[in-house]
C-alpha positions in Angstrom: -104.8 -41.0 64.3 -107.7 -43.5 64.6 -111.2 -42.6 63.7 -113.2 -40.6 66.2 -115.7 -42.7 68.2 -119.0 -41.3 69.2 -118.8 -42.9 72.6 -115.7 -40.9 73.4 -117.3 -37.7 72.2 -120.3 -38.1 74.4 -118.1 -38.1 77.5 -116.7 -34.7 76.7 -118.1 -31.3 77.6 -119.4 -28.7 75.2 -116.3 -26.5 75.3 -114.0 -29.5 74.7 -116.1 -30.5 71.7 -116.0 -27.0 70.3 -112.2 -27.0 70.7 -111.9 -30.3 69.0 -114.2 -29.1 66.2 -111.9 -26.1 65.7 -108.9 -28.4 65.5 -110.5 -30.6 63.0 -111.5 -27.7 60.8 -107.9 -26.5 60.8 -106.7 -29.9 60.0 -109.2 -30.2 57.2 -108.0 -26.9 55.7 -104.4 -28.1 55.9 -105.3 -31.4 54.2 -107.1 -29.6 51.4 -104.1 -27.4 50.9 -101.8 -30.4 50.8 -104.0 -32.1 48.4 -104.1 -29.2 46.0 -100.3 -29.1 46.0 -100.0 -32.8 45.5 -98.2 -33.3 48.9 -101.0 -35.4 50.6 -99.8 -38.9 51.4 -102.8 -40.2 53.3 -105.9 -39.4 51.3 -108.1 -41.4 53.7 -107.5 -38.9 56.4 -109.6 -36.3 54.7 -112.6 -38.6 54.9 -112.0 -39.3 58.6 -111.7 -35.6 59.4 -114.9 -34.8 57.6 -116.8 -37.5 59.4 -115.4 -36.5 62.7 -116.6 -32.9 62.1 -120.0 -34.3 61.3 -120.2 -36.4 64.5 -119.2 -33.4 66.7 -121.7 -31.1 65.0 -124.4 -33.7 65.5 -123.7 -34.0 69.2 -123.6 -30.3 69.7 -127.0 -29.9 68.0 -128.5 -32.6 70.1 -127.3 -31.0 73.3 -128.6 -27.6 72.2 -132.0 -29.2 71.4 -132.4 -30.5 74.9 -131.8 -27.1 76.5 
């Protein structure tokens, strides 16, 4: 899965962003679990997921500030 682009996220609605944030948090948990067991093959994915979570949280905070 390619990295998450901020331009794609800006086009989504709040509920879609929140759902994607939940999905990324679940994936982050699973990746951490795999890493602790030594089963993680793509270690770079952890970094991508963390950055994606940060991007979504930043956008959600900006939207909430405007309101």
